[in-house]
C-alpha positions as CSV (number, residue, x, y, z in Angstrom):
1,X,0.0,0.0,0.0
2,X,1.4,3.4,-1.0
3,X,1.8,6.2,1.6
4,X,-1.0,8.2,-0.2
5,X,-3.4,5.3,0.3
6,X,-2.4,5.0,3.9
7,X,-3.1,8.7,4.4
8,X,-6.6,8.3,2.8
9,X,-7.3,5.2,5.0
10,X,-6.3,7.1,8.2
11,X,-8.5,10.1,7.3
12,X,-11.4,7.8,6.4
13,X,-11.2,5.6,9.5
14,X,-10.9,8.6,11.7
15,X,-14.0,10.1,10.2
16,X,-16.0,6.9,10.5
17,X,-15.1,6.4,14.1
18,X,-16.0,10.0,15.0
19,X,-19.4,9.6,13.2
20,X,-20.1,6.3,14.9
21,X,-19.4,7.8,18.3
22,X,-21.6,10.8,17.6
23,X,-24.4,8.5,16.4
24,X,-24.2,6.3,19.5
25,X,-24.2,9.5,21.7
26,X,-27.2,10.9,19.8
27,X,-29.2,7.7,20.4
28,X,-29.1,8.5,24.1
29,X,-30.4,12.1,23.9
30,X,-33.9,10.9,24.7
31,X,-33.0,8.7,27.7
32,X,-34.8,9.5,30.9
33,X,-32.9,11.5,33.4
34,X,-31.2,9.6,36.2
35,X,-33.0,10.0,39.6
36,X,-30.1,12.0,41.0
37,X,-30.5,14.6,38.2
38,X,-34.3,14.9,38.0
39,X,-34.1,18.4,39.5
40,X,-31.9,19.8,36.8
41,X,-34.6,20.2,34.2
42,X,-38.4,20.3,34.3
43,X,-40.2,18.5,31.5
44,X,-40.3,21.6,29.2
45,X,-36.6,22.4,29.8
46,X,-35.6,18.8,29.1
47,X,-37.4,18.7,25.8
48,X,-35.7,22.0,24.9
49,X,-32.3,20.5,25.8
50,X,-33.1,17.4,23.6
51,X,-34.0,19.6,20.6
52,X,-30.8,21.6,21.1
53,X,-28.6,18.6,21.3
54,X,-30.2,17.0,18.3
55,X,-29.9,20.2,16.2
56,X,-26.2,20.5,17.2
57,X,-25.6,16.9,16.3
58,X,-27.2,17.1,12.9
59,X,-25.4,20.3,12.1
60,X,-22.0,18.8,13.3
61,X,-22.6,15.8,11.1
62,X,-23.3,18.0,8.1
63,X,-20.2,20.1,8.6
64,X,-17.9,17.1,9.4
65,X,-19.1,15.4,6.2
66,X,-18.5,18.4,4.1
67,X,-15.1,18.9,5.6
68,X,-14.2,15.3,5.1
69,X,-15.3,15.3,1.4
70,X,-13.4,18.6,0.8
71,X,-10.3,17.2,2.4
72,X,-10.4,14.0,0.2
73,X,-11.0,16.1,-2.9
74,X,-8.0,18.3,-2.0
75,X,-5.8,15.1,-1.7
76,X,-7.1,13.4,-4.8
77,X,-6.9,16.6,-7.0
78,X,-3.3,17.3,-5.9
79,X,-4.3,20.5,-4.0
80,X,-1.1,20.5,-1.9
81,X,1.0,20.4,-5.1
82,X,-1.0,23.3,-6.6
83,X,-0.5,25.5,-3.4
84,X,3.1,24.5,-3.3
85,X,3.6,25.6,-6.9
86,X,1.8,28.9,-6.1
87,X,4.0,29.5,-3.1
88,X,7.2,28.8,-5.1
89,X,6.1,31.3,-7.7
90,X,6.3,34.0,-5.0
91,X,9.7,33.2,-3.5
92,X,12.7,30.9,-3.7
93,X,13.3,31.0,0.1
94,X,12.1,27.8,1.8
95,X,11.0,29.7,4.9
96,X,8.9,32.2,2.9
97,X,7.5,29.3,0.7
98,X,6.4,27.4,3.8
99,X,4.8,30.6,5.3
100,X,2.9,31.3,2.1
101,X,1.9,27.7,1.7
102,X,0.4,27.3,5.2
103,X,-1.0,30.8,5.1
104,X,-3.0,30.0,1.9
105,X,-4.3,26.7,3.2
106,X,-5.2,28.0,6.7
107,X,-6.9,31.2,5.6
108,X,-8.7,29.4,2.7
109,X,-9.9,26.7,5.2
110,X,-11.0,29.3,7.7
111,X,-12.9,31.3,5.0
112,X,-14.7,28.1,3.9
113,X,-15.6,27.2,7.5
114,X,-16.8,30.7,8.4
115,X,-20.4,30.3,7.0
116,X,-20.8,27.2,9.2
117,X,-19.5,29.1,12.3
118,X,-21.8,32.0,11.5
119,X,-24.8,29.7,11.2
120,X,-23.9,27.9,14.4
121,X,-23.6,31.2,16.3
122,X,-26.3,33.4,14.8
123,X,-28.9,30.7,14.1
124,X,-28.6,27.7,16.5
125,X,-27.1,29.4,19.5
126,X,-29.3,32.5,18.9
127,X,-32.4,30.2,18.7
128,X,-31.8,28.7,22.1
129,X,-30.9,32.0,23.8
130,X,-27.2,31.5,24.2
131,X,-25.7,33.9,21.7
132,X,-24.7,37.4,22.7
133,X,-22.1,37.9,20.0
134,X,-22.6,40.8,17.6
135,X,-21.7,40.3,14.0
136,X,-18.9,42.9,14.4
137,X,-17.4,41.0,17.3
138,X,-17.7,37.7,15.3
139,X,-15.7,39.0,12.4
140,X,-13.2,41.0,14.5
141,X,-12.5,37.8,16.4
142,X,-11.7,36.1,13.0
143,X,-9.3,38.9,12.0
144,X,-7.6,39.0,15.4
145,X,-7.2,35.2,15.3
146,X,-5.6,35.4,11.8
147,X,-3.3,38.2,12.9
148,X,-2.2,36.4,16.1
149,X,-1.8,33.1,14.2
150,X,0.3,34.7,11.5
151,X,2.6,36.4,14.0
152,X,3.1,33.7,16.6
153,X,2.7,30.7,14.2
154,X,4.9,32.4,11.6
155,X,7.7,33.1,14.0
156,X,7.7,29.5,15.4
157,X,7.4,27.8,12.0
158,X,10.2,30.0,10.6
159,X,12.5,29.2,13.5
160,X,11.8,25.4,13.2
161,X,12.6,25.4,9.5
162,X,15.7,27.4,10.1
163,X,16.8,24.9,12.7
164,X,16.1,22.1,10.2
165,X,18.2,23.9,7.5
166,X,21.2,24.6,9.8
167,X,21.3,21.5,12.1
168,X,19.7,18.7,10.0
169,X,18.1,15.9,12.0
170,X,19.1,17.5,15.3
171,X,16.6,20.3,14.6
172,X,14.0,18.7,16.8
173,X,16.1,19.5,20.0
174,X,16.2,23.2,19.2
175,X,12.6,23.2,18.1
176,X,11.7,21.4,21.4
177,X,13.5,24.0,23.4
178,X,11.8,26.9,21.6
179,X,8.3,25.4,21.9
180,X,9.0,24.6,25.6
181,X,10.0,28.2,26.3
182,X,7.0,29.5,24.4
183,X,4.6,27.0,26.2
184,X,5.8,28.1,29.6
185,X,5.6,31.8,28.7
186,X,2.0,31.4,27.4
187,X,1.0,29.5,30.6
188,X,2.4,32.4,32.6
189,X,1.2,35.3,30.6
190,X,-1.7,34.1,28.4
191,X,-4.3,35.8,30.6
192,X,-2.4,39.0,30.8
193,X,-1.3,39.3,27.1
194,X,-3.7,37.3,24.9
195,X,-7.1,37.4,26.7
196,X,-7.3,41.2,26.7
197,X,-7.3,41.1,22.9
198,X,-10.7,39.4,22.9
199,X,-12.2,40.2,26.3
200,X,-12.3,42.7,29.1
201,X,-10.9,41.6,32.4
202,X,-11.5,43.6,35.6
203,X,-10.5,42.8,39.2
204,X,-13.3,41.4,41.3
205,X,-14.7,44.3,43.2
206,X,-14.6,44.5,47.0
207,X,-17.8,43.0,48.5
208,X,-19.3,39.9,50.1
209,X,-18.2,37.6,47.3
210,X,-14.5,38.7,47.3
211,X,-14.5,38.5,51.1
212,X,-15.8,34.9,51.0
213,X,-13.2,34.0,48.4
214,X,-10.4,35.6,50.4
215,X,-11.6,33.9,53.6
216,X,-11.5,30.5,51.9
217,X,-8.1,31.2,50.3
218,X,-6.7,32.1,53.8
219,X,-8.2,29.0,55.3
220,X,-6.4,26.6,52.8
221,X,-3.2,28.7,52.8
222,X,-3.5,29.7,49.2
223,X,-2.1,33.1,48.3
224,X,-4.6,34.6,45.9
225,X,-4.4,38.3,45.0
226,X,-5.5,38.2,41.4
227,X,-9.2,37.5,41.1
228,X,-10.6,38.7,37.8
229,X,-14.1,38.9,36.2
230,X,-14.2,38.4,32.4
231,X,-17.0,39.7,30.2
232,X,-18.1,36.2,28.9
233,X,-21.6,37.6,28.4
234,X,-20.1,39.6,25.5
235,X,-20.4,36.4,23.5
236,X,-22.6,33.8,25.3
237,X,-24.8,33.3,28.3
238,X,-22.8,30.1,29.1
239,X,-20.7,30.3,32.2
240,X,-17.2,29.2,33.2
241,X,-14.3,29.8,35.5
242,X,-10.6,28.9,35.1
243,X,-7.3,29.0,36.8
244,X,-4.2,30.1,34.9
245,X,-0.5,30.7,35.5
246,X,1.6,29.7,38.4
247,X,3.9,31.3,41.0
248,X,3.4,35.0,41.2
249,X,1.4,35.0,38.0
250,X,-1.4,32.7,39.2
251,X,-4.9,34.1,38.9
252,X,-8.5,33.0,39.0
253,X,-10.9,34.2,36.3
254,X,-14.6,34.1,36.8
255,X,-17.1,34.7,34.0
256,X,-19.6,37.4,34.7
257,X,-22.3,34.9,33.7
258,X,-21.0,32.6,36.5
259,X,-21.4,35.3,39.0
260,X,-24.9,36.0,37.7
261,X,-26.0,32.4,37.7
262,X,-24.5,31.0,41.0
263,X,-24.8,32.2,44.6
264,X,-21.8,33.0,46.8
265,X,-21.3,29.5,48.3
266,X,-21.6,27.9,44.9
267,X,-19.0,30.2,43.4
268,X,-16.6,29.6,46.3
269,X,-17.1,25.9,45.8
270,X,-16.2,26.2,42.1
271,X,-13.2,28.3,43.1
272,X,-12.2,25.6,45.7
273,X,-12.3,23.1,42.8
274,X,-9.9,25.3,40.8
275,X,-7.6,25.7,43.8
276,X,-7.7,21.9,44.1
277,X,-6.2,21.6,40.7
278,X,-3.3,23.9,41.8
279,X,-2.8,22.2,45.1
280,X,-2.7,18.8,43.5
281,X,-0.1,20.0,40.9
282,X,-2.4,19.2,38.0
283,X,-1.3,22.4,36.2
284,X,2.4,21.5,36.4
285,X,1.7,17.9,35.4
286,X,-0.3,19.0,32.4
287,X,2.5,21.4,31.4
288,X,5.1,18.7,31.8
289,X,3.1,16.2,29.9
290,X,2.6,18.7,27.0
291,X,6.3,19.3,26.9
292,X,7.2,15.6,26.8
293,X,4.6,14.9,24.2
294,X,5.9,17.7,22.0
295,X,9.4,16.4,22.4
296,X,8.4,12.9,21.3
297,X,6.4,14.2,18.4
298,X,9.3,16.4,17.2
299,X,11.8,13.5,17.6
300,X,9.5,11.2,15.5
301,X,9.2,14.0,12.9
302,X,13.0,14.3,12.6
303,X,13.1,10.6,11.6
304,X,10.7,11.0,8.7
305,X,10.7,14.6,7.6
306,X,13.6,14.2,5.2
307,X,12.1,11.2,3.4
308,X,11.1,12.1,-0.2
309,X,8.3,9.5,-0.1
310,X,6.3,11.9,2.0
311,X,6.4,14.6,-0.6
312,X,5.8,12.1,-3.4
313,X,2.7,10.8,-1.6
314,X,1.2,14.3,-2.1
315,X,2.4,14.4,-5.7
316,X,5.0,17.1,-5.0
317,X,8.2,16.5,-7.0
318,X,10.4,18.7,-4.9
319,X,10.8,17.4,-1.2
320,X,10.3,20.1,1.4
321,X,9.8,20.5,5.1
322,X,6.3,21.9,4.8
323,X,5.0,19.1,2.5
324,X,6.6,16.5,4.7
325,X,5.0,18.1,7.7
326,X,1.5,17.7,6.2
327,X,2.0,14.0,5.4
328,X,3.6,13.4,8.8
329,X,0.7,15.1,10.6
330,X,-1.8,12.7,9.1
331,X,0.4,9.6,9.6
332,X,0.9,10.7,13.3
333,X,-2.8,11.3,14.0
334,X,-3.5,7.7,15.2
335,X,-0.7,8.1,17.8
336,X,-1.9,11.6,18.8
337,X,-5.4,10.0,19.1
338,X,-4.1,7.5,21.6
339,X,-2.3,10.1,23.6
340,X,-5.4,12.2,23.5
341,X,-7.4,9.3,25.1
342,X,-4.8,8.9,27.8
343,X,-4.8,12.7,28.6
344,X,-8.6,12.7,28.7
345,X,-8.5,9.8,31.1
346,X,-6.0,11.5,33.4
347,X,-8.0,14.8,33.1
348,X,-11.1,13.0,34.4
349,X,-9.1,11.6,37.3
350,X,-7.8,15.1,38.1
351,X,-11.4,16.5,38.0
352,X,-12.4,13.9,40.7
353,X,-9.4,14.9,42.8
354,X,-10.2,18.6,42.5
355,X,-13.9,17.9,43.4
356,X,-12.7,15.9,46.4
357,X,-10.4,18.8,47.5
358,X,-13.4,21.2,47.2
359,X,-15.6,18.9,49.2
360,X,-12.9,18.4,51.9
361,X,-11.9,22.1,52.3
362,X,-15.2,23.7,51.7
363,X,-18.3,21.6,51.0
364,X,-19.7,19.2,48.4
365,X,-23.3,20.3,48.2
366,X,-22.7,23.8,46.9
367,X,-20.5,22.4,44.2
368,X,-23.2,19.9,43.2
369,X,-25.8,22.7,43.1
370,X,-23.5,24.9,41.1
371,X,-22.7,22.1,38.6
372,X,-26.4,21.4,38.2
373,X,-27.2,25.1,37.5
374,X,-24.4,25.3,34.9
375,X,-25.6,22.2,33.2
376,X,-29.2,23.5,33.2
377,X,-28.2,26.9,31.8
378,X,-26.1,25.4,29.0
379,X,-28.7,22.6,28.1
380,X,-26.0,20.1,28.7
381,X,-26.3,16.4,27.7
382,X,-26.9,14.5,31.0
383,X,-27.1,11.1,29.4
384,X,-24.0,10.7,27.2
385,X,-23.0,7.3,25.8
386,X,-20.0,5.8,27.8
387,X,-17.9,5.3,24.7
388,X,-18.4,9.0,23.7
389,X,-17.4,10.0,27.2
390,X,-14.3,7.8,27.1
391,X,-13.2,9.3,23.7
392,X,-14.1,12.9,24.1
393,X,-14.8,14.0,27.7
394,X,-12.0,15.7,29.6
395,X,-14.4,15.9,32.6
396,X,-16.6,13.2,34.2
397,X,-20.3,13.4,33.5
398,X,-22.5,15.3,35.9
399,X,-23.9,12.1,37.3
400,X,-20.4,10.7,37.9
401,X,-19.4,13.9,39.7
402,X,-22.6,13.9,41.7
403,X,-22.0,10.3,42.9
404,X,-18.4,11.1,43.7
405,X,-19.2,14.2,45.7
406,X,-21.9,12.4,47.6
407,X,-19.5,9.7,48.7
408,X,-18.4,9.9,52.3
């Protein structure tokens, strides 16, 4: 079997598996609610959640199918060879060629996917009362994303290709070091440098909520000076909270929708869960795992990137780093899929540990109440198929978290 055929098989099998999992999950949309979760929805709300889930499923199936067919056509019609020729007509410098090549593919792909994103936001999410995004914000987010991707992605890709040109197969070590430094930097300063490009963050004002949070932080010996509120309601009614950074740069960010939907005890319980992630070193572990995975991927890439068979598989006569990277990315996807399953499994374990920490240091019932409210307000799927959970969920289901928090 040729490499081209292997690429097509990998793409096809991946698509089929995803569609089967989605189908199995959709068959459980109408399951009766477990007794423990009967209070999340009343009958009218549950029917609304079922309609929402089904509409999202059908739309996702349509978009995935169109994307899959478009990808196959691009492969069979030598799309990569065409774009490579176009890029080479602009410059003879391999770095510039690679930047133009990926720029054309990524921007064209994003432009083609924009109508689907627009429909999802302004039709489906709007229909069910979630969307708060204006059309101006929607398109500004696109432009900002392109600009940020061009600058950061362009710098990193240029450096990696330069390492490859100057150090040969040892390029992966230098690339690994560069990406490691970048990853640590982004973990420290993402909330300070990137988030403000898209959202407004303000310190949580003095008052009962901040007092309760500070009292809890003092109780568990957790230094927390940076508590921010983000204007999540600018785009959606759905709520969230997250912990970012470490050391002196650690901060907790609460969505304004979270503050609106939950009472003080429930918010502190959610915060206690986030503190649990920090206390249990989950953030450091995830950072370390990401760095190790990146190193392994780059090392494997260094073994194959120079093989002309990768370029030939995409019908490109002149071997190059960027064409080899495309072929390698597809060939590597089964391995990345397996590592993804492992990381999701560990993530679910970490969520249980963070829940246990919140229950031990604050209380379990407010966290249960808060999770139920968040599930209700986002019309969440409370009866997912176990295989779908195993493959896609980074968090346990609401029922699993409920049962864990109720354990003595």
